C-alpha positions in Angstrom: 48.9 -17.1 35.2 50.4 -15.3 32.5 49.0 -12.6 30.0 49.6 -13.2 26.2 48.8 -10.8 23.2 46.7 -8.7 25.2 44.1 -10.8 26.1 43.1 -11.8 29.5 45.4 -13.7 31.7 45.3 -17.4 31.2 45.3 -19.9 34.0 44.2 -23.6 33.5 42.1 -22.5 30.1 42.0 -24.8 27.1 39.7 -24.9 24.1 38.7 -27.8 22.0 39.1 -27.8 18.0 38.4 -31.0 16.5 41.3 -31.9 14.3 42.7 -34.4 11.9 46.4 -34.2 11.8 46.7 -36.4 8.6 44.8 -33.6 6.5 46.8 -30.4 5.5 43.8 -28.0 5.6 42.7 -29.5 9.0 45.8 -28.7 10.6 46.3 -25.4 9.2 42.7 -24.4 10.2 43.4 -25.5 13.5 46.6 -23.8 14.3 45.2 -20.6 12.7 42.0 -20.8 15.0 44.2 -21.4 18.1 46.5 -18.3 17.4 43.2 -16.1 16.9 41.8 -17.5 19.9 45.1 -16.7 22.5 46.3 -13.8 20.2 49.0 -15.9 19.0 50.8 -19.5 19.1 53.6 -20.0 21.3 53.6 -23.7 21.8 52.9 -26.2 19.2 53.1 -30.2 20.6 53.2 -32.5 17.8 51.7 -36.0 19.8 49.4 -37.6 17.8 50.4 -41.1 16.8 50.4 -44.8 17.8 50.6 -48.2 17.3 47.9 -50.9 16.4 47.9 -54.9 16.8 48.2 -55.0 12.9 52.0 -53.6 13.0 54.1 -56.5 12.5 57.8 -56.9 10.8 58.9 -55.3 7.7 57.9 -58.6 6.0 54.5 -59.5 7.9 52.9 -55.9 8.5 49.8 -55.0 6.3 51.0 -52.0 3.9 47.7 -50.2 4.9 49.5 -50.3 8.6 52.5 -49.0 7.3 50.9 -46.0 5.8 48.5 -45.5 8.8 51.7 -45.0 10.9 53.5 -42.9 8.6 50.3 -40.6 8.0 49.5 -40.3 11.5 52.7 -40.0 13.3 55.3 -38.6 10.7 53.0 -36.6 8.3 51.2 -35.4 11.1 54.1 -33.8 12.6 55.3 -32.4 9.6 52.4 -30.8 9.1 52.4 -29.3 12.5 55.6 -27.9 11.9 55.0 -26.5 8.3 52.0 -24.4 9.7 53.1 -24.0 13.3 56.8 -22.7 13.0 55.7 -19.9 11.0 52.5 -18.9 13.4 55.0 -19.2 16.4 57.6 -17.0 14.8 54.8 -14.5 13.6 53.4 -14.4 17.6 56.9 -13.5 18.6 58.5 -16.8 19.4 57.8 -19.9 21.5 58.1 -24.0 21.2 57.8 -26.9 19.3 57.8 -30.1 20.9 57.9 -33.1 18.7 57.2 -36.4 20.3 59.3 -39.5 19.1 60.0 -42.7 21.0 63.0 -44.5 22.2 61.8 -47.3 19.4 63.2 -44.8 16.9 66.7 -45.4 18.3 66.6 -49.0 19.2 63.8 -50.5 17.0 61.2 -52.9 18.9 60.3 -56.4 17.1 57.0 -56.6 15.5 56.4 -52.8 15.6 58.5 -51.9 12.3 55.6 -49.6 11.0 55.3 -47.7 14.4 59.4 -47.6 14.6 59.8 -46.4 11.0 57.4 -43.4 11.8 59.0 -42.5 15.1 62.8 -42.7 13.3 61.3 -40.2 10.7 60.3 -37.5 13.6 63.5 -37.9 14.8 65.2 -37.6 11.3 62.8 -34.5 10.1 63.9 -32.7 13.5 67.3 -33.2 12.7 66.9 -32.0 9.0 65.3 -28.9 10.6 68.8 -28.1 12.2 70.7 -29.0 8.8 68.3 -26.5 7.1 69.1 -24.0 9.8 65.7 -23.7 10.5 66.6 -24.2 14.0 69.8 -24.3 16.1 70.3 -26.4 19.0 71.3 -25.0 22.8 72.0 -27.6 25.5 69.9 -27.2 28.6 71.1 -27.7 31.9 68.7 -30.5 32.2 70.6 -32.4 28.9 67.3 -32.0 26.7 68.1 -30.3 23.1 66.4 -26.9 22.7 66.8 -24.3 20.3 66.0 -20.8 19.3 65.1 -19.5 15.6 67.9 -18.6 13.1 67.9 -15.3 11.6 66.6 -16.6 7.9 63.7 -17.9 9.2 62.7 -15.1 11.1 63.4 -12.5 9.0 61.2 -14.3 6.5 58.3 -13.0 9.3 59.8 -9.6 9.6 61.8 -10.4 12.7 65.6 -10.3 13.8 67.8 -12.5 16.0 70.6 -11.7 18.2 73.6 -13.3 17.8 73.5 -14.6 21.5 70.4 -16.5 20.8 72.1 -18.8 18.2 74.1 -21.7 19.7 76.7 -23.6 17.6 75.0 -26.8 16.7 77.0 -30.2 18.3 79.0 -32.0 16.0 76.5 -34.5 13.4 77.6 -37.4 15.7 76.1 -35.5 18.9 73.0 -34.0 17.1 70.5 -36.7 17.6 67.6 -35.5 19.7 66.1 -37.4 22.4 62.7 -38.9 22.3 60.8 -35.4 22.8 62.3 -32.7 21.2 61.9 -29.3 21.9 63.0 -26.4 19.6 62.4 -23.0 20.0 61.3 -20.0 18.0 62.0 -16.6 19.8 63.3 -13.7 17.5 65.7 -11.6 19.3 66.6 -13.7 22.4 67.1 -17.4 23.8 64.7 -16.6 26.7 62.4 -19.5 25.5 64.7 -22.5 26.0 62.6 -25.1 27.7 64.4 -26.9 31.0 
């Protein structure tokens, strides 16, 4: 049980908000509603996605299946980050968890649409590192995590202590695992997930 934003203690409570992650307005409204209900947003878990029986090799998969996978898996994650990260920063910090898959690294025969979408999730998470929106910190468990960099935080009126920003690993070591957690917490690295 913990308290957030002056609201009642939270213990196993949830609200349901119908959301289509493929539609910018839908995900923007859902994030705003969640933040209003809970007094802020501290965790965003981009997890919508999946493969269908229509997925196939790049030469056999229907084009509609490719765009379905890209729009649901990759674009949905992009939109979650686009609207969720600024809200998390305004709320004082938290974590974003982008769910990718091992297929992003190894590929799976006959699942080229899903593989492309999940590879894109891993790539956009690495790109956020390169654009200095986030920086990686390696936790004791070996998972990659991070804290917000001062430029992103200052846009929302916050600041970051130099101790909260770690040097990123070399580009060759910067590949996050299939579940990538990045933290955005102004002024500290206390949001590191283990």
